[in-house]
N, CA, C and O of each residue as an XYZ file, in Angstrom:
332
protein
N       7.294     -8.035     -1.243
C       7.312     -8.210     -2.666
C       8.341     -7.249     -3.246
O       8.251     -6.038     -3.046
N       9.301     -7.785     -3.954
C      10.377     -7.003     -4.552
C      11.181     -6.226     -3.507
O      11.839     -5.239     -3.834
N      11.124     -6.675     -2.247
C      11.845     -5.987     -1.181
C      11.218     -4.665     -0.778
O      11.870     -3.821     -0.164
N       9.938     -4.488     -1.129
C       9.240     -3.234     -0.857
C       8.002     -3.459     -0.011
O       7.460     -4.563      0.037
N       7.556     -2.390      0.662
C       6.283     -2.382      1.373
C       5.389     -1.329      0.732
O       5.852     -0.252      0.359
N       4.128     -1.645      0.612
C       3.144     -0.742      0.017
C       2.100     -0.436      1.075
O       1.540     -1.355      1.673
N       1.831      0.838      1.317
C       0.879      1.170      2.371
C       0.118      2.450      2.035
O       0.364      3.097      1.017
N      -0.804      2.790      2.916
C      -1.642      3.974      2.773
C      -1.733      4.656      4.122
O      -1.935      4.007      5.148
N      -1.581      5.975      4.112
C      -1.666      6.729      5.351
C      -2.289      8.092      5.133
O      -2.439      8.548      3.999
N      -2.644      8.728      6.216
C      -3.342      9.997      6.146
C      -2.437     11.209      6.205
O      -1.357     11.183      6.796
N      -2.906     12.267      5.579
C      -2.325     13.595      5.677
C      -3.406     14.594      5.272
O      -4.516     14.175      4.946
N      -3.135     15.857      5.280
C      -4.183     16.858      5.064
C      -4.361     17.284      3.614
O      -5.105     18.227      3.345
N      -3.706     16.624      2.682
C      -3.739     17.055      1.287
C      -4.622     16.155      0.416
O      -4.832     14.981      0.720
N      -5.132     16.737     -0.672
C      -5.949     15.981     -1.635
C      -5.031     15.312     -2.654
O      -5.223     15.449     -3.862
N      -4.051     14.601     -2.159
C      -3.081     13.876     -2.973
C      -3.009     12.451     -2.460
O      -3.535     12.122     -1.397
N      -2.350     11.621     -3.236
C      -2.218     10.215     -2.877
C      -1.676     10.045     -1.464
O      -0.764     10.751     -1.034
N      -2.261      9.093     -0.761
C      -1.768      8.716      0.555
C      -1.015      7.397      0.495
O      -0.634      6.843      1.527
N      -0.799      6.892     -0.730
C      -0.079      5.634     -0.873
C       1.411      5.876     -0.701
O       1.930      6.930     -1.068
N       2.084      4.896     -0.144
C       3.503      5.006      0.159
C       4.192      3.703     -0.236
O       3.665      2.614     -0.009
N       5.367      3.830     -0.826
C       6.201      2.679     -1.142
C       7.554      2.910     -0.492
O       8.207      3.920     -0.753
N       7.976      1.976      0.353
C       9.276      2.076      1.026
C       9.958      0.720      0.949
O       9.330     -0.297      0.657
N      11.265      0.728      1.220
C      11.978     -0.538      1.298
C      11.473     -1.316      2.518
O      11.187     -0.732      3.563
N      11.372     -2.614      2.372
C      10.863     -3.489      3.421
C      11.576     -3.229      4.748
O      12.804     -3.210      4.823
N      10.772     -3.031      5.786
C      11.308     -2.803      7.121
C      11.671     -1.362      7.406
O      12.253     -1.068      8.451
N      11.339     -0.451      6.492
C      11.720      0.947      6.662
C      10.495      1.854      6.728
O      10.553      3.003      6.292
N       9.411      1.359      7.258
C       8.159      2.107      7.275
C       8.031      2.970      8.516
O       7.933      2.451      9.628
N       8.030      4.288      8.332
C       7.796      5.270      9.398
C       8.704      5.066     10.602
O       8.308      5.348     11.733
N       9.907      4.582     10.371
C      10.845      4.395     11.464
C      10.499      3.247     12.393
O      11.095      3.114     13.462
N       9.546      2.416     12.001
C       9.137      1.285     12.825
C      10.006      0.073     12.529
O      10.585     -0.032     11.447
N      10.095     -0.828     13.470
C      10.875     -2.042     13.294
C       9.985     -3.160     12.769
O       8.946     -3.464     13.354
N      10.400     -3.773     11.659
C       9.662     -4.897     11.090
C       9.802     -6.093     12.023
O      10.913     -6.515     12.345
N       8.663     -6.637     12.455
C       8.685     -7.768     13.376
C       8.333     -9.074     12.696
O       8.781    -10.137     13.126
N       7.537     -9.010     11.639
C       7.083    -10.244     11.013
C       6.689     -9.974      9.564
O       6.162     -8.909      9.242
N       6.946    -10.936      8.706
C       6.490    -10.899      7.324
C       5.493    -12.030      7.142
O       5.758    -13.164      7.540
N       4.354    -11.729      6.545
C       3.310    -12.732      6.332
C       3.088    -12.876      4.832
O       2.768    -11.904      4.149
N       3.259    -14.083      4.330
C       3.009    -14.356      2.911
C       1.499    -14.369      2.690
O       0.774    -15.084      3.382
N       1.025    -13.583      1.731
C      -0.413    -13.454      1.518
C      -0.899    -14.004      0.187
O      -2.106    -14.113     -0.024
N      -0.016    -14.344     -0.690
C      -0.432    -14.867     -1.981
C       0.676    -14.760     -2.993
O       1.812    -14.419     -2.665
N       0.333    -15.058     -4.231
C       1.278    -15.034     -5.336
C       0.802    -14.009     -6.347
O      -0.396    -13.888     -6.606
N       1.747    -13.269     -6.920
C       1.403    -12.345     -7.986
C       2.260    -12.643     -9.206
O       3.397    -13.099     -9.088
N       1.708    -12.385    -10.354
C       2.448    -12.559    -11.603
C       2.760    -11.206    -12.233
O       3.246    -11.138    -13.362
N       2.480    -10.134    -11.503
C       2.818     -8.798    -11.977
C       4.294     -8.520    -11.720
O       4.846     -8.975    -10.718
N       4.935     -7.779    -12.615
C       6.319     -7.379    -12.376
C       6.334     -6.050    -11.620
O       5.284     -5.458    -11.369
N       7.522     -5.591    -11.263
C       7.641     -4.383    -10.448
C       7.063     -3.159    -11.152
O       6.399     -2.344    -10.512
N       7.296     -3.016    -12.431
C       6.748     -1.869    -13.163
C       5.221     -1.884    -13.129
O       4.591     -0.842    -12.943
N       4.630     -3.056    -13.306
C       3.167     -3.171    -13.265
C       2.626     -2.865    -11.872
O       1.593     -2.210    -11.734
N       3.320     -3.335    -10.848
C       2.908     -3.045     -9.470
C       2.958     -1.540     -9.224
O       2.032     -0.976     -8.641
N       4.021     -0.894     -9.660
C       4.127      0.557     -9.491
C       2.991      1.284    -10.196
O       2.461      2.262     -9.667
N       2.611      0.819    -11.384
C       1.493      1.423    -12.112
C       0.180      1.247    -11.355
O      -0.648      2.158    -11.320
N      -0.008      0.085    -10.754
C      -1.218     -0.180     -9.978
C      -1.258      0.721     -8.743
O      -2.301      1.294     -8.429
N      -0.130      0.848     -8.045
C      -0.061      1.707     -6.856
C      -0.333      3.160     -7.246
O      -1.057      3.866     -6.543
N       0.237      3.604     -8.346
C       0.007      4.972     -8.817
C      -1.468      5.182     -9.139
O      -2.047      6.206     -8.778
N      -2.069      4.221     -9.813
C      -3.497      4.301    -10.143
C      -4.337      4.354     -8.863
O      -5.249      5.174     -8.751
N      -4.033      3.488     -7.907
C      -4.789      3.468     -6.660
C      -4.656      4.787     -5.908
O      -5.581      5.198     -5.207
N      -3.506      5.456     -6.050
C      -3.287      6.740     -5.397
C      -4.284      7.804     -5.832
O      -4.527      8.770     -5.108
N      -4.865      7.623     -7.026
C      -5.894      8.558     -7.500
C      -7.178      8.455     -6.676
O      -8.005      9.366     -6.697
N      -7.345      7.354     -5.955
C      -8.566      7.102     -5.187
C      -8.319      7.039     -3.683
O      -9.259      7.120     -2.893
N      -7.069      6.896     -3.293
C      -6.708      6.773     -1.883
C      -5.927      8.018     -1.467
O      -4.709      7.973     -1.295
N      -6.649      9.133     -1.308
C      -6.031     10.403     -0.914
C      -5.786     10.427      0.584
O      -6.566      9.886      1.367
N      -4.707     11.054      0.960
C      -4.362     11.156      2.381
C      -5.437     11.825      3.210
O      -5.666     11.430      4.354
N      -6.110     12.842      2.655
C      -7.143     13.573      3.408
C      -8.367     12.711      3.686
O      -9.169     13.044      4.558
N      -8.521     11.606      2.956
C      -9.681     10.723      3.131
C      -9.444      9.613      4.150
O     -10.349      8.831      4.442
N      -8.232      9.545      4.686
C      -7.922      8.487      5.655
C      -8.852      8.587      6.857
O      -9.065      9.665      7.413
N      -9.391      7.456      7.237
C     -10.236      7.370      8.430
C      -9.858      6.074      9.144
O      -9.864      5.013      8.520
N      -9.534      6.133     10.423
C      -9.081      4.923     11.111
C     -10.117      3.811     11.174
O      -9.770      2.664     11.453
N     -11.382      4.127     10.921
C     -12.426      3.108     11.027
C     -13.048      2.727      9.688
O     -13.619      1.644      9.568
N     -12.950      3.599      8.670
C     -13.652      3.329      7.421
C     -12.763      3.264      6.183
O     -13.120      2.595      5.213
N     -11.643      3.925      6.189
C     -10.746      3.915      5.028
C      -9.322      4.044      5.554
O      -8.784      5.142      5.693
N      -8.726      2.882      5.843
C      -7.426      2.890      6.495
C      -6.433      1.985      5.761
O      -6.725      1.471      4.681
N      -5.276      1.803      6.355
C      -4.224      1.007      5.726
C      -4.650     -0.440      5.497
O      -4.238     -1.052      4.512
N      -5.456     -0.991      6.377
C      -5.924     -2.364      6.190
C      -6.881     -2.468      5.005
O      -6.830     -3.438      4.249
N      -7.748     -1.479      4.842
C      -8.652     -1.464      3.688
C      -7.859     -1.344      2.388
O      -8.171     -2.012      1.402
N      -6.840     -0.499      2.389
C      -5.985     -0.342      1.218
C      -5.318     -1.671      0.870
O      -5.334     -2.094     -0.286
N      -4.738     -2.321      1.862
C      -4.044     -3.588      1.631
C      -5.001     -4.646      1.095
O      -4.651     -5.387      0.176
N      -6.182     -4.724      1.647
C      -7.177     -5.686      1.174
C      -7.511     -5.433     -0.296
O      -7.597     -6.379     -1.078
N      -7.699     -4.180     -0.677
C      -7.996     -3.849     -2.061
C      -6.812     -4.147     -2.983
O      -6.999     -4.663     -4.085
N      -5.615     -3.830     -2.543
C      -4.425     -4.107     -3.336
C      -4.278     -5.607     -3.579
O      -4.001     -6.030     -4.701
N      -4.460     -6.400     -2.545
C      -4.312     -7.843     -2.679
C      -5.354     -8.445     -3.617
O      -5.059     -9.396     -4.341
N      -6.558     -7.905     -3.610
C      -7.589     -8.373     -4.538
C      -7.157     -8.175     -5.979
O      -7.512     -8.964     -6.855
N      -6.391     -7.120     -6.224
C      -5.960     -6.815     -7.586
C      -4.757     -7.654     -7.999
O      -4.726     -8.170     -9.116
N      -3.772     -7.800     -7.126
C      -2.495     -8.365     -7.562
C      -2.248     -9.826     -7.207
O      -1.329    -10.436     -7.752
N      -3.035    -10.401     -6.316
C      -2.760    -11.780     -5.874
C      -3.801    -12.763     -6.382
O      -4.966    -12.432     -6.600
N      -3.332    -13.963     -6.556
C      -4.226    -15.062     -6.900
C      -4.697    -15.756     -5.670
O      -5.464    -16.715     -5.757
């Protein structure tokens, strides 16, 4: 969406663990596939505001590979922005 990737990852700080990078530039990994997940009517500024808001609740120190991870973040984000 807008040539960007939105994700959540862990670190040791009580700050946002949300990350926005250019598509295919995530943590030095190679993008292998893009999957269309829905349609959004939000513009880029609105998406950025939503990601910033979510960062207040998705702190890096709270990351847990089994209970609060990047997949959970993505599922919550999609519920908000996609039809």
